[in-house]
C-alpha positions as CSV (number, residue, x, y, z in Angstrom):
1,A,-91.7,250.5,50.8
2,S,-94.6,249.6,48.6
3,I,-97.0,251.5,50.9
4,R,-94.8,254.6,51.0
5,H,-94.3,254.5,47.2
6,S,-98.1,254.4,46.6
7,I,-98.5,257.4,49.0
8,D,-96.1,259.5,46.9
9,T,-95.0,258.0,43.6
10,R,-92.7,261.0,43.0
11,D,-90.4,260.1,46.0
12,K,-87.2,258.9,44.3
13,F,-86.1,256.7,47.2
14,Y,-89.2,254.7,47.4
15,D,-89.5,254.7,43.6
16,G,-86.1,253.0,43.6
17,E,-87.2,250.6,46.3
18,E,-90.2,249.6,44.2
19,K,-88.1,249.1,41.1
20,F,-85.7,246.9,43.2
21,W,-88.5,244.6,44.3
22,N,-90.1,244.6,40.9
23,N,-86.8,243.0,39.6
24,F,-85.9,240.9,42.7
25,N,-89.3,239.4,43.4
26,P,-89.3,237.2,40.3
27,E,-85.8,235.9,41.2
28,L,-87.0,235.3,44.8
29,E,-89.9,233.3,43.4
30,E,-87.6,230.6,42.2
31,Y,-86.7,229.9,45.9
32,N,-90.3,230.1,47.0
33,Q,-91.2,227.5,44.4
34,A,-88.4,225.3,45.6
35,W,-89.8,225.5,49.1
36,T,-93.3,224.8,47.8
37,A,-92.1,221.7,45.9
38,A,-90.3,220.5,49.1
39,M,-93.5,220.9,51.1
40,L,-95.5,218.9,48.6
41,E,-93.0,216.1,48.7
42,S,-92.6,216.1,52.5
43,P,-93.0,212.7,54.3
44,F,-95.0,214.6,56.9
45,R,-97.6,215.9,54.4
46,A,-100.4,213.7,55.9
47,D,-99.6,215.1,59.3
48,F,-99.9,218.7,58.0
49,E,-103.1,217.9,56.3
50,K,-104.6,216.4,59.4
51,E,-103.6,219.5,61.4
52,Y,-104.4,222.2,58.9
53,G,-106.5,220.7,56.2
54,D,-105.4,220.0,52.6
55,L,-106.1,223.4,51.1
56,M,-102.5,224.6,51.7
57,F,-101.4,221.7,49.4
58,V,-104.1,222.3,46.8
59,N,-103.0,225.9,46.6
60,A,-99.3,224.9,46.6
61,E,-99.9,222.6,43.6
62,I,-101.6,225.5,41.7
63,A,-98.7,227.8,42.6
64,L,-96.2,225.4,41.1
65,K,-98.0,225.7,37.8
66,T,-97.4,229.5,37.6
67,F,-93.6,229.7,37.5
68,S,-90.4,228.6,35.9
69,P,-87.0,230.3,36.0
70,A,-87.5,230.7,32.2
71,I,-90.1,233.4,32.7
72,I,-88.1,235.5,35.2
73,P,-87.3,238.2,32.6
74,E,-90.9,238.4,31.5
75,L,-92.1,238.8,35.2
76,Q,-89.6,241.6,35.8
77,Q,-90.7,243.4,32.6
78,E,-94.4,242.9,33.6
79,N,-93.7,244.5,37.0
80,D,-91.9,247.5,35.3
81,L,-94.8,248.0,32.8
82,T,-97.5,247.9,35.4
83,Q,-95.5,250.4,37.6
84,E,-95.2,252.6,34.5
85,Y,-99.0,252.5,34.0
86,E,-99.7,253.5,37.7
87,K,-97.2,256.3,37.5
88,L,-98.8,257.6,34.3
89,L,-102.2,257.7,36.0
90,A,-100.7,259.4,39.1
91,S,-99.0,262.0,36.9
92,A,-102.2,263.3,35.5
93,Q,-102.5,267.1,35.6
94,I,-105.9,268.0,34.1
95,P,-106.8,271.6,33.3
96,F,-110.4,272.4,34.3
97,E,-112.0,275.7,34.9
98,G,-108.7,277.6,35.4
99,K,-107.2,275.0,37.8
100,V,-105.3,271.8,37.5
101,Y,-106.5,268.5,39.0
102,T,-105.3,264.9,39.4
103,L,-107.7,262.2,38.3
104,S,-109.0,261.6,41.8
105,Q,-109.4,265.4,42.5
106,L,-111.4,265.8,39.3
107,S,-113.8,262.9,40.2
108,P,-116.3,265.1,42.2
109,F,-116.9,267.3,39.2
110,K,-117.9,264.2,37.1
111,T,-121.0,263.8,39.3
112,C,-121.8,267.6,39.7
113,A,-125.5,268.4,39.5
114,D,-124.8,271.2,36.9
115,D,-125.2,269.5,33.5
116,E,-122.7,271.8,31.7
117,K,-120.0,271.5,34.4
118,R,-120.4,267.8,34.7
119,L,-120.1,267.2,30.9
120,A,-117.1,269.5,30.8
121,A,-115.4,267.5,33.5
122,W,-116.0,264.2,31.6
123,K,-114.6,265.8,28.5
124,A,-111.6,267.2,30.3
125,E,-110.8,263.8,31.7
126,G,-111.5,262.0,28.5
127,Q,-109.2,264.4,26.6
128,W,-106.3,263.7,29.1
129,Y,-106.7,260.0,28.4
130,K,-106.9,260.7,24.6
131,D,-103.7,262.8,24.8
132,N,-102.0,259.8,26.4
133,Q,-103.7,257.2,24.3
134,A,-100.6,256.0,22.4
135,K,-98.8,255.3,25.7
136,F,-101.8,253.4,27.2
137,D,-102.0,251.3,24.0
138,E,-98.3,250.7,24.0
139,L,-98.2,249.6,27.6
140,Y,-101.1,247.2,27.3
141,D,-99.9,245.7,24.0
142,K,-96.6,244.9,25.6
143,L,-98.3,243.4,28.6
144,V,-100.6,241.2,26.6
145,H,-97.8,239.8,24.5
146,L,-95.6,239.3,27.5
147,R,-98.3,237.3,29.3
148,D,-99.1,235.3,26.3
149,A,-95.4,234.4,26.0
150,M,-95.2,233.4,29.6
151,G,-98.2,231.1,29.2
152,K,-96.7,229.4,26.2
153,K,-93.3,229.0,27.9
154,L,-95.0,227.2,30.7
155,G,-96.8,224.9,28.2
156,Y,-100.2,226.5,28.1
157,E,-102.2,227.6,25.0
158,G,-101.6,231.2,26.0
159,Y,-102.2,233.3,29.0
160,T,-105.8,232.4,30.1
161,T,-105.0,229.1,31.9
162,L,-101.9,230.7,33.5
163,G,-104.0,233.7,34.5
164,Y,-106.5,231.5,36.4
165,Y,-103.7,229.7,38.1
166,R,-102.1,233.0,39.1
167,M,-105.4,234.1,40.6
168,G,-105.3,230.9,42.7
169,R,-108.7,229.7,41.5
170,N,-109.2,226.4,43.2
171,C,-112.9,225.6,43.1
172,Y,-114.3,226.9,39.8
173,T,-113.3,227.0,36.1
174,K,-113.4,229.2,33.0
175,D,-116.7,227.4,32.1
176,D,-118.3,228.3,35.5
177,V,-117.4,232.0,34.9
178,E,-118.8,231.9,31.4
179,K,-122.1,230.5,32.8
180,F,-122.1,233.3,35.4
181,R,-121.7,235.9,32.7
182,E,-124.6,234.4,30.8
183,A,-126.8,234.6,33.9
184,V,-125.8,238.2,34.4
185,V,-127.0,239.1,30.9
186,K,-130.2,237.1,31.4
187,Y,-131.2,238.3,34.8
188,L,-129.3,241.4,35.8
189,V,-128.8,243.5,32.7
190,P,-132.6,243.9,32.3
191,V,-132.9,245.0,35.9
192,A,-130.0,247.5,35.6
193,D,-131.5,248.8,32.4
194,K,-134.7,249.6,34.3
195,V,-132.6,251.5,36.9
196,Y,-131.2,253.8,34.2
197,C,-134.6,254.2,32.4
198,E,-136.0,255.4,35.7
199,Q,-132.9,257.6,36.3
200,A,-133.5,259.2,32.9
201,R,-137.1,259.9,33.8
202,R,-136.0,261.6,37.1
203,L,-133.4,263.7,35.3
204,G,-135.7,264.7,32.5
205,K,-133.3,263.2,30.0
206,Q,-133.9,261.0,26.9
207,Y,-132.9,257.4,27.3
208,P,-130.2,256.2,26.6
209,M,-128.1,258.8,28.3
210,S,-124.5,259.9,27.9
211,F,-121.7,258.7,30.3
212,A,-121.9,262.1,32.0
213,D,-125.7,261.9,32.5
214,N,-125.6,258.3,33.7
215,A,-123.2,259.6,36.4
216,L,-125.8,261.8,37.9
217,E,-128.4,259.9,39.9
218,F,-130.6,262.7,41.2
219,R,-131.3,266.2,39.7
220,S,-130.4,267.7,43.1
221,G,-127.1,265.9,43.1
222,N,-125.6,262.6,44.1
223,P,-125.4,261.7,47.8
224,R,-122.5,263.3,49.5
225,P,-121.1,262.6,53.0
226,A,-121.9,265.0,55.8
227,G,-118.8,266.6,57.2
228,T,-115.0,266.4,56.8
229,P,-112.8,263.3,56.4
230,D,-112.3,263.4,60.2
231,D,-116.1,263.4,60.6
232,I,-116.4,260.3,58.3
233,L,-113.7,258.4,60.3
234,A,-115.4,259.4,63.6
235,Q,-118.8,258.1,62.3
236,G,-116.9,255.0,61.1
237,M,-115.8,254.5,64.8
238,K,-119.4,254.9,65.9
239,F,-120.6,252.4,63.3
240,Y,-118.0,249.7,64.2
241,S,-118.4,250.3,68.0
242,E,-122.2,249.7,67.8
243,L,-122.0,246.8,65.2
244,S,-120.1,244.3,67.5
245,P,-117.4,244.1,70.1
246,E,-115.0,242.6,67.6
247,T,-115.4,245.5,65.1
248,K,-115.1,248.0,67.9
249,E,-111.7,246.7,69.0
250,F,-110.5,246.5,65.4
251,F,-111.4,250.0,64.3
252,E,-110.1,251.6,67.5
253,T,-106.7,250.0,66.7
254,M,-106.8,251.3,63.1
255,L,-107.4,254.9,64.2
256,R,-105.1,254.8,67.2
257,D,-102.1,253.4,65.3
258,E,-102.8,255.6,62.2
259,L,-103.3,252.6,59.9
260,L,-105.3,254.6,57.4
261,D,-104.0,257.1,54.7
262,V,-107.1,258.4,53.0
263,L,-106.6,262.0,51.8
264,S,-106.1,262.7,48.1
265,T,-102.7,264.4,47.5
266,E,-100.5,265.1,44.4
267,G,-98.3,262.2,43.4
268,K,-100.4,259.7,45.3
269,Q,-101.3,256.5,43.5
270,A,-104.9,256.4,42.3
271,G,-107.5,254.0,43.8
272,G,-107.6,252.3,47.1
273,Y,-106.4,249.0,48.8
274,C,-106.0,247.1,52.0
275,T,-102.8,245.2,52.8
276,S,-101.3,243.6,55.9
277,I,-98.1,244.7,57.7
278,M,-97.1,241.2,58.9
279,D,-94.4,242.2,61.4
280,Y,-97.0,244.0,63.4
281,Q,-100.0,241.8,62.7
282,V,-102.1,244.8,61.5
283,P,-103.9,245.8,58.3
284,F,-103.3,249.1,56.5
285,I,-105.9,251.0,54.4
286,F,-104.9,253.3,51.5
287,A,-107.5,255.5,49.8
288,N,-108.2,258.8,48.1
289,F,-111.1,260.7,49.6
290,N,-112.7,263.1,47.1
291,G,-115.9,264.4,48.8
292,T,-118.2,261.8,47.2
293,Q,-120.0,258.8,48.7
294,H,-116.9,256.8,47.7
295,D,-115.3,258.2,50.9
296,V,-117.8,256.5,53.1
297,E,-117.6,253.3,51.0
298,V,-113.8,253.3,51.7
299,V,-114.4,253.3,55.4
300,T,-116.8,250.3,55.0
301,H,-115.3,248.4,51.9
302,E,-111.6,248.6,52.6
303,A,-112.3,248.2,56.4
304,G,-114.2,245.0,55.5
305,H,-111.0,243.6,54.1
306,A,-109.0,244.9,57.1
307,F,-111.4,243.4,59.6
308,E,-111.0,240.0,58.0
309,A,-107.2,240.3,58.2
310,W,-107.5,241.5,61.8
311,T,-109.7,238.6,62.8
312,N,-107.4,236.0,61.3
313,R,-104.0,237.8,62.1
314,K,-102.7,234.9,64.2
315,R,-103.7,232.1,61.9
316,I,-101.2,229.3,61.2
317,P,-100.1,228.8,58.5
318,I,-99.9,232.4,57.4
319,D,-101.3,231.6,54.0
320,Y,-104.7,231.0,55.7
321,I,-105.0,234.6,56.8
322,W,-106.5,235.7,53.5
323,P,-108.8,233.5,51.3
324,S,-108.8,233.6,47.5
325,M,-109.6,237.0,45.9
326,E,-113.3,236.6,45.2
327,A,-113.8,235.3,48.8
328,C,-111.9,238.4,50.1
329,E,-114.3,240.8,48.3
330,V,-117.3,239.3,50.1
331,H,-115.9,240.7,53.4
332,S,-115.7,244.2,51.9
333,M,-118.8,244.4,49.8
334,S,-121.0,242.9,52.5
335,M,-119.6,245.3,55.1
336,E,-120.9,248.2,53.0
337,F,-124.4,246.8,53.5
338,F,-124.0,246.3,57.2
339,A,-123.2,250.1,57.4
340,E,-126.6,251.1,55.9
341,P,-128.5,251.4,59.2
342,W,-125.9,254.1,60.2
343,A,-126.4,256.0,56.9
344,D,-127.9,259.0,58.7
345,G,-124.6,259.6,60.5
346,F,-122.5,259.3,57.4
347,F,-124.8,261.2,55.0
348,G,-127.1,263.4,57.0
349,P,-129.9,264.7,54.7
350,D,-128.6,262.6,51.8
351,A,-129.1,259.3,53.7
352,K,-132.2,258.2,51.7
353,K,-130.4,259.1,48.5
354,F,-127.5,257.0,49.5
355,L,-129.6,253.9,50.4
356,Y,-131.2,254.0,47.0
357,S,-127.9,254.7,45.2
358,H,-126.0,252.0,47.1
359,L,-128.5,249.2,46.2
360,S,-128.9,250.4,42.6
361,G,-125.2,250.8,42.2
362,A,-124.5,247.2,43.5
363,L,-126.8,245.9,40.8
364,T,-125.5,248.1,37.9
365,F,-121.9,247.4,38.9
366,I,-122.1,243.7,38.2
367,P,-122.8,244.0,34.4
368,Y,-119.8,246.4,34.2
369,G,-117.5,244.1,36.1
370,T,-118.7,241.1,34.1
371,M,-117.9,243.0,30.9
372,V,-114.3,243.7,32.2
373,D,-113.9,239.9,32.6
374,H,-115.4,239.1,29.2
375,F,-113.1,241.7,27.5
376,Q,-110.0,240.1,29.0
377,H,-111.0,236.6,27.9
378,I,-111.4,238.0,24.3
379,V,-108.0,239.8,24.5
380,Y,-106.0,236.9,25.8
381,E,-107.6,234.4,23.4
382,K,-106.5,236.7,20.5
383,P,-103.3,238.4,21.7
384,E,-102.5,239.5,18.2
385,M,-105.4,242.0,18.2
386,T,-104.5,245.6,17.4
387,P,-105.3,248.4,19.9
388,A,-108.1,249.5,17.5
389,E,-109.5,246.0,17.5
390,R,-109.5,245.9,21.3
391,H,-111.3,249.2,21.5
392,A,-113.9,247.9,19.0
393,A,-114.4,244.8,21.2
394,W,-115.0,246.9,24.3
395,K,-117.5,249.0,22.4
396,E,-119.4,245.9,21.2
397,L,-119.5,244.6,24.8
398,L,-120.9,247.9,26.0
399,G,-124.0,247.1,23.8
400,V,-124.4,243.7,25.5
401,Y,-123.7,244.6,29.2
402,M,-124.4,248.3,29.4
403,P,-127.1,249.1,26.7
404,W,-128.0,252.3,28.7
405,M,-124.8,254.0,27.5
406,K,-125.1,256.4,24.6
407,L,-122.1,256.0,22.3
408,D,-122.4,259.2,20.2
409,G,-118.8,260.3,20.3
410,E,-119.6,263.5,22.3
411,I,-117.2,262.5,25.1
412,P,-113.7,261.7,23.9
413,F,-112.2,258.4,24.9
414,Y,-115.3,257.0,26.7
415,S,-117.6,257.1,23.7
416,E,-115.0,255.5,21.5
417,G,-114.7,252.2,23.3
418,M,-111.5,253.1,25.2
419,G,-112.9,253.4,28.7
420,W,-111.4,250.1,29.8
421,Q,-107.9,251.8,29.9
422,R,-108.8,253.5,33.2
423,Q,-109.4,250.2,34.9
424,H,-106.2,249.4,36.8
425,H,-106.9,245.7,37.1
426,I,-106.9,245.1,33.3
427,Y,-103.3,246.2,33.3
428,S,-101.9,245.1,36.6
429,S,-104.1,242.2,37.8
430,P,-105.5,240.3,34.7
431,F,-108.7,238.4,35.4
432,Y,-109.1,240.0,38.8
433,Y,-112.5,241.5,38.3
434,I,-115.1,238.8,38.0
435,D,-114.2,238.3,41.7
436,Y,-116.0,241.5,42.5
437,C,-119.1,240.4,40.6
438,L,-119.2,237.0,42.4
439,A,-118.7,238.7,45.7
440,Q,-121.3,241.4,45.0
441,T,-123.8,238.6,44.4
442,V,-123.1,237.2,47.8
443,A,-123.2,240.7,49.3
444,L,-126.7,241.1,48.0
445,E,-127.6,237.9,49.8
446,F,-126.4,239.6,53.0
447,W,-128.4,242.7,52.0
448,A,-131.5,240.6,51.9
449,M,-130.7,239.1,55.3
450,I,-130.0,242.4,56.9
451,R,-133.4,243.7,55.8
452,K,-135.0,240.9,57.8
453,D,-132.7,240.5,60.8
454,V,-129.3,242.3,61.1
455,G,-128.3,240.1,64.1
456,N,-128.8,236.9,62.2
457,A,-127.0,238.4,59.1
458,W,-124.0,239.3,61.3
459,Q,-123.8,235.7,62.6
460,H,-123.6,234.5,59.1
461,Y,-121.0,237.1,58.3
462,M,-118.8,236.1,61.2
463,A,-119.3,232.4,60.4
464,Y,-117.9,233.3,56.9
465,T,-115.1,235.6,58.2
466,V,-113.6,233.5,61.0
467,Q,-112.7,230.8,58.5
468,G,-110.1,233.1,57.0
469,G,-108.5,231.4,54.0
470,S,-108.7,227.9,55.4
471,R,-111.4,226.8,52.9
472,T,-112.1,227.3,49.2
473,F,-114.6,230.1,48.2
474,T,-117.5,227.7,47.7
475,D,-116.8,225.8,51.0
476,L,-116.6,229.1,52.9
477,L,-120.1,229.9,51.6
478,K,-121.5,226.5,52.4
479,N,-120.1,226.5,55.9
480,A,-121.6,230.0,56.5
481,G,-125.1,229.0,55.2
482,L,-124.8,231.0,52.0
483,E,-125.7,230.3,48.4
484,S,-123.1,230.1,45.7
485,P,-123.2,232.7,42.9
486,F,-122.5,229.9,40.5
487,D,-126.0,228.6,41.2
488,E,-128.2,230.4,38.7
489,A,-131.0,230.5,41.3
490,C,-128.9,232.7,43.6
491,L,-128.5,235.5,41.1
492,R,-132.1,235.2,39.9
493,G,-133.3,235.4,43.5
494,V,-131.3,238.5,44.6
495,C,-132.1,240.3,41.4
496,A,-135.9,239.8,41.9
497,E,-135.7,241.0,45.5
498,A,-133.6,244.0,44.7
499,E,-135.8,245.0,41.8
500,K,-138.8,244.9,44.0
501,A,-137.1,246.9,46.7
502,L,-136.1,249.6,44.2
503,A,-139.6,249.7,42.8
504,D,-141.1,250.2,46.3
505,F,-138.4,252.7,47.4
506,D,-140.0,255.9,48.6
507,L,-138.1,258.8,47.0
508,T,-140.8,261.4,48.0
509,G,-139.3,264.8,48.4
510,I,-136.1,263.9,46.5
511,E,-135.5,265.5,43.2
């Protein structure tokens, strides 16, 4: 029902199903918690730990800290508000050049090589968000106060501690995340800044550039996939067939059993995800193709998640199929880099552009993702902030993490410190974003390995993946011979290697 609702949020039947589960799941959680408590008190606990390891009990103890029947009404309301946010985004009808577009359908125009057209697309999208500004502010304000109330009802100082528990973080703390953010500002922001300075030089623009100009990487246009959506999926099959026997069997199953829904249609929920259909022991991929390089990254990123789920589909206990969130993102972000040797098939003449863009984008993403995390820590530490104060906080963070953005007010919404409102996770999955940054750091480790020996890199990837969710994030890395992103030397090392690779990259013949 959840999958079908995301495919068409206008469908009244599945909208009703979604509303039912939004209200019933919090009530069901009371029984889940009772089962969890019984498991923790089981006289056979030592036997279970001997057979399956102790992580299931560590995670169970964390889960017990996230719930009480007293917060059922708040959980139900939280679900309703996040569903309302997603429906608001899915309802977007944006006038542009005589036609009307959804947010996903407008995206290609935001990277158009024509300066005037690209700027107009950014302004059109920004204006839609501005027109709905009051609603976005209202929804988030309610969510922040709800979550703060839940945290206090459970005996915490507010939401932050509860948020970490809800994310299932079992091997690192808020202090570890803060140190990682500091390392990003120290090592990565200067490298990313150089990327945008060089981009401004290529485009003949003055640095710093506007949001619209930062979105255009090459004067001749950003890399675009070669062919139709069917062509992209066919090339995906070629990639996975040649990568390994395991990935070949996996992707053949995905295509044969129609376990991908990737076309962008009206009423479809924005974004993309991978989930599991447990009764059939298969993953499912949801996406919105829009004619940009994002389409290829779906076939690699979301399929990275799906391959992990496929590899561990028969694991017992079932909780060990998926690891914690940041660990999951390693599978997906690293798979993107494994696809690079097949870039010619995906991108044709734009392959070289893509290889440069993919590496530079991995680097420039981390400051943004870290900023999303920092913003949420500020918000939940001061839940009484007004919407205007939240926008001001975001705008201030832009100066720290993304100094290459020109904030001159030319583009509505974005230039005013409001761009965070388009980030789904901030509304629906609080604190789920630093996970991407930690994982991207590990993925850059894989990138460095792939450059030297793709076979050796794949062995490390499989050593990481076959563990499923049976170990904590840091133990998964250790067992696979990988460095932890919480080690400052890890981020410093990948930054240095990537910076050199970009400086040496041959862009001859590319405008």
